[in-house]
Wavefront OBJ file of the C-alpha trace (Angstrom):
o trace
v 0.008 0.144 0.031
v 1.401 3.469 -0.698
v 0.986 6.946 1.349
v -0.922 8.729 -0.877
v -3.796 11.071 1.391
v -6.676 10.165 -1.004
v -9.668 12.668 -0.033
v -13.182 13.199 -2.766
v -14.849 15.749 -3.546
v -17.832 15.207 -1.825
v -20.115 17.055 -4.403
v -19.629 13.680 -5.959
v -21.717 11.812 -3.790
v -24.910 14.076 -4.166
v -26.028 18.013 -2.967
v -25.407 19.090 0.328
v -28.570 21.639 0.636
v -28.534 21.336 3.571
v -26.704 20.418 6.911
v -28.819 17.541 6.861
v -28.251 16.712 3.598
v -24.744 17.372 3.678
v -23.504 15.090 7.255
v -25.343 11.894 5.117
v -22.701 12.975 2.007
v -19.146 12.749 4.532
v -21.412 9.434 5.942
v -20.782 8.439 2.330
v -16.955 9.334 2.166
v -16.040 7.486 5.197
v -18.079 4.440 3.669
v -15.786 5.036 0.595
v -12.893 4.902 2.522
v -10.884 8.157 2.301
v -9.560 9.675 4.510
v -10.773 13.435 3.654
v -13.756 15.557 2.200
v -13.824 18.667 -0.347
v -17.129 20.333 -0.083
v -18.840 22.709 -2.239
v -19.281 26.074 -0.699
v -21.320 28.671 -3.020
v -25.022 28.386 -4.023
v -24.990 28.842 -7.564
v -28.137 29.963 -8.940
v -27.649 29.159 -12.905
v -27.994 26.175 -12.314
v -30.300 26.056 -9.308
v -28.033 24.586 -6.791
v -28.484 25.292 -3.119
v -25.456 25.015 -0.588
v -26.037 24.788 2.948
v -22.048 25.719 3.195
v -22.197 28.874 1.344
v -20.610 31.601 3.439
v -23.924 34.109 3.037
v -25.718 30.809 5.116
v -23.681 29.206 7.403
v -22.453 32.571 8.374
v -21.763 32.203 12.005
v -18.791 30.896 13.843
v -20.926 29.000 15.590
v -22.271 27.482 11.959
v -18.488 27.039 10.955
v -17.837 25.049 13.632
v -20.331 22.934 13.408
v -19.119 22.198 9.940
v -15.556 21.525 11.191
v -16.902 19.199 14.176
v -19.030 17.588 12.167
v -15.991 15.890 9.301
v -13.607 16.261 12.560
v -16.094 13.566 14.644
v -15.420 11.090 12.048
v -12.678 11.209 11.432
v -12.718 13.342 8.164
v -10.075 16.040 7.652
v -10.838 18.663 5.226
v -9.244 19.523 2.139
v -10.485 22.446 0.926
v -13.566 23.760 -0.661
v -14.727 24.398 -4.072
v -16.149 27.916 -4.978
v -17.710 27.253 -8.402
v -19.655 29.972 -9.898
v -21.310 30.464 -13.530
v -20.566 32.972 -15.722
v -22.992 34.276 -18.415
v -21.023 31.871 -21.082
v -17.989 30.781 -18.689
v -17.849 28.574 -16.047
v -16.156 31.189 -13.765
v -16.852 34.058 -16.380
v -14.224 35.981 -14.824
v -13.250 38.079 -17.960
v -17.511 38.268 -17.811
v -19.594 40.774 -17.367
v -22.331 41.199 -15.955
v -23.021 40.344 -12.917
v -19.455 40.476 -12.832
v -18.681 42.097 -8.913
v -21.414 39.910 -7.210
v -19.651 36.716 -7.833
v -16.179 38.620 -7.006
v -17.836 39.494 -3.957
v -18.486 35.657 -3.437
v -15.542 34.610 -4.588
v -14.205 36.549 -1.291
v -16.331 35.537 0.655
v -15.915 31.812 0.355
v -11.678 32.531 1.233
v -12.331 33.703 4.190
v -15.324 31.189 4.934
v -12.786 28.239 4.375
v -9.716 30.907 6.388
v -11.820 30.922 8.775
v -13.356 26.541 9.499
v -9.277 26.015 8.704
v -8.808 24.752 5.742
v -8.057 27.676 3.445
v -8.109 26.004 0.157
v -11.213 27.051 -2.263
v -10.993 25.704 -5.633
v -12.458 27.130 -8.534
v -12.017 27.378 -12.888
v -11.994 30.811 -12.932
v -12.672 31.179 -16.991
v -10.211 30.238 -20.212
v -7.183 32.377 -19.479
v -6.325 34.520 -22.804
v -3.114 33.839 -24.316
v -2.544 37.321 -25.081
v -1.048 39.061 -22.633
v -2.409 42.124 -23.729
v -6.042 41.485 -24.717
v -8.657 43.827 -22.556
v -10.034 40.611 -21.960
v -6.336 39.123 -20.083
v -6.267 42.063 -18.335
v -9.779 42.172 -16.948
v -8.367 38.401 -15.672
v -5.954 40.208 -14.216
v -7.535 42.722 -12.422
v -10.398 40.506 -10.979
v -8.032 37.914 -9.680
v -5.601 40.655 -8.107
v -9.123 42.159 -6.466
v -9.576 38.546 -5.190
v -6.127 38.579 -4.126
v -5.872 41.172 -1.843
v -8.736 40.126 -0.074
v -7.385 36.583 0.345
v -3.603 37.533 1.170
v -5.494 39.294 4.970
v -7.638 36.497 4.942
v -5.359 34.147 4.740
v -6.684 32.117 1.950
v -5.710 30.202 -0.924
v -7.026 30.381 -3.994
v -6.595 27.402 -6.169
v -7.044 27.867 -9.360
v -7.702 24.367 -10.897
v -6.263 23.038 -14.566
v -7.551 22.616 -17.765
v -9.329 25.255 -19.081
v -5.676 27.037 -20.937
v -2.449 25.346 -21.332
v 0.178 25.236 -18.212
v 2.421 27.463 -19.594
v -0.218 30.259 -19.608
v -1.831 29.217 -16.402
v 1.925 29.571 -14.827
v 2.404 33.479 -16.692
v -1.322 34.020 -15.129
v -0.287 33.301 -11.854
v 3.025 35.548 -12.128
v 1.247 38.174 -13.202
v -1.030 38.652 -10.251
v 1.847 37.787 -7.826
v 0.019 36.681 -4.567
v 1.877 33.931 -2.721
v -2.004 32.998 -1.510
v -2.857 32.478 -5.192
v -2.146 28.881 -6.212
v -2.757 25.507 -8.787
v -5.820 23.055 -7.911
v -4.607 20.094 -10.618
v -7.037 17.882 -12.361
v -5.119 15.642 -15.006
v -8.299 14.460 -16.131
v -9.090 18.247 -17.814
v -4.765 18.138 -18.515
v -5.684 15.415 -21.231
v -5.623 17.754 -24.084
v -2.304 19.017 -22.513
v -0.560 16.988 -21.451
v -1.185 15.431 -17.409
v 2.484 14.742 -16.509
v 3.833 17.105 -18.624
v 1.926 19.792 -17.291
v 3.343 18.693 -13.797
v 6.873 19.883 -13.652
v 5.590 23.662 -15.236
v 2.884 24.253 -12.529
v 4.987 23.042 -9.276
v 5.484 25.570 -7.353
v 1.524 26.440 -7.068
v 0.367 23.161 -6.797
v -1.155 22.973 -3.741
v -4.180 20.569 -4.130
v -5.403 18.139 -6.624
v -8.927 15.869 -8.014
v -8.642 12.969 -8.608
v -9.770 12.656 -11.675
v -10.140 10.299 -14.992
v -11.664 10.595 -18.384
v -12.152 6.808 -20.098
v -11.571 8.208 -24.420
v -14.889 6.162 -25.011
v -17.499 6.649 -22.470
v -16.101 9.351 -20.829
v -16.496 8.386 -17.136
v -14.671 9.649 -14.409
v -13.375 6.225 -12.298
v -10.295 6.697 -11.263
v -7.858 3.636 -12.986
v -9.568 3.606 -15.899
v -9.631 5.760 -18.292
v -6.681 7.731 -20.550
v -5.073 10.074 -17.300
v -1.321 7.660 -17.559
v -1.219 7.268 -13.553
v 2.189 5.136 -13.034
v 3.970 9.055 -15.278
v 1.259 11.572 -13.193
v 1.979 10.099 -9.877
v 5.795 10.565 -10.434
v 5.747 13.899 -11.610
v 4.208 14.511 -8.660
v 6.423 12.973 -6.362
v 9.247 14.140 -7.892
v 8.125 18.104 -7.297
v 7.710 16.507 -3.844
v 3.738 17.209 -3.504
v 2.761 16.037 -0.735
v -0.761 17.511 -0.595
v -3.858 15.402 -1.084
v -5.703 13.329 -3.900
v -9.452 14.232 -3.993
v -11.545 11.748 -5.703
v -14.324 13.526 -8.476
v -16.638 11.871 -10.230
v -19.601 13.891 -11.508
v -21.397 11.639 -13.484
v -24.427 11.922 -11.293
v -24.236 7.909 -11.945
v -25.954 5.464 -9.564
v -22.516 3.613 -9.081
v -21.214 6.745 -7.750
v -20.166 5.457 -4.851
v -18.633 2.349 -5.926
v -16.083 4.931 -8.443
v -15.343 6.717 -5.671
v -13.905 3.639 -3.708
v -12.569 1.938 -6.709
v -10.460 4.494 -7.878
v -9.379 5.759 -4.096
v -8.385 1.936 -3.922
v -6.681 2.444 -6.626
v -4.404 5.258 -5.649
v -3.843 3.691 -2.258
v -1.541 1.244 -4.483
v 1.135 3.996 -5.541
l 1 2 3 4 5 6 7 8 9 10 11 12 13 14 15 16 17 18 19 20 21 22 23 24 25 26 27 28 29 30 31 32 33 34 35 36 37 38 39 40 41 42 43 44 45 46 47 48 49 50 51 52 53 54 55 56 57 58 59 60 61 62 63 64 65 66 67 68 69 70 71 72 73 74 75 76 77 78 79 80 81 82 83 84 85 86 87 88 89 90 91 92 93 94 95 96 97 98 99 100 101 102 103 104 105 106 107 108 109 110 111 112 113 114 115 116 117 118 119 120 121 122 123 124 125 126 127 128 129 130 131 132 133 134 135 136 137 138 139 140 141 142 143 144 145 146 147 148 149 150 151 152 153 154 155 156 157 158 159 160 161 162 163 164 165 166 167 168 169 170 171 172 173 174 175 176 177 178 179 180 181 182 183 184 185 186 187 188 189 190 191 192 193 194 195 196 197 198 199 200 201 202 203 204 205 206 207 208 209 210 211 212 213 214 215 216 217 218 219 220 221 222 223 224 225 226 227 228 229 230 231 232 233 234 235 236 237 238 239 240 241 242 243 244 245 246 247 248 249 250 251 252 253 254 255 256 257 258 259 260 261 262 263 264 265 266 267 268 269 270 271 272 273
């Protein structure tokens, strides 16, 4: 058996619109044999998604302590949170109007929430970052993210941008252009299949603080880890080479009836490493 720290992206197991649902998903995570969870923590009206952990709902110190206690009482760590929002056209929409200020404010609140709960990593896609650093769109992405990071640097939140919407080189350049010590990367190998899952690790090495363990079957698209096109031997070797010692949060957003079996299979597969 290997020594990887294996958790689960909690939304894979179903919705958490109430605290009762949240605790039910935690029990499912325990049944899958993982050691940590990454909960969702924002509402998203575009998807009619309601989350019990939204910072405007889970707002008091007592409520936030209850989130941590619910996990700890089950022997589960919190690897981080997910604050995925949707723009009018793109996932994240940090380069899109309208309603951009509202998405930015919600992201800031999520980062403050995560820091207060004691698991400060918040992951998200912010939208496809343009390659042209002189474009108006790039500058909007840059200014928007700098605004978020000014707040996060004060609160202690760690904003981990998820890979896949652009190349590793473009994402690295963007992080360096923002220039915040708390702007990092959540690496997803399945999202990087078109760019090179193993190759991108070396490029983004200084910034990787969290990963999603996800796969993609070339014919069915099934995300079960170990049953798809991700080159796990090479990918995990690269992560070990750079000294990555963080969490691997299994993610299966298929909504399939056998999702618990998928997560359990993935956990067993990763334990070999």
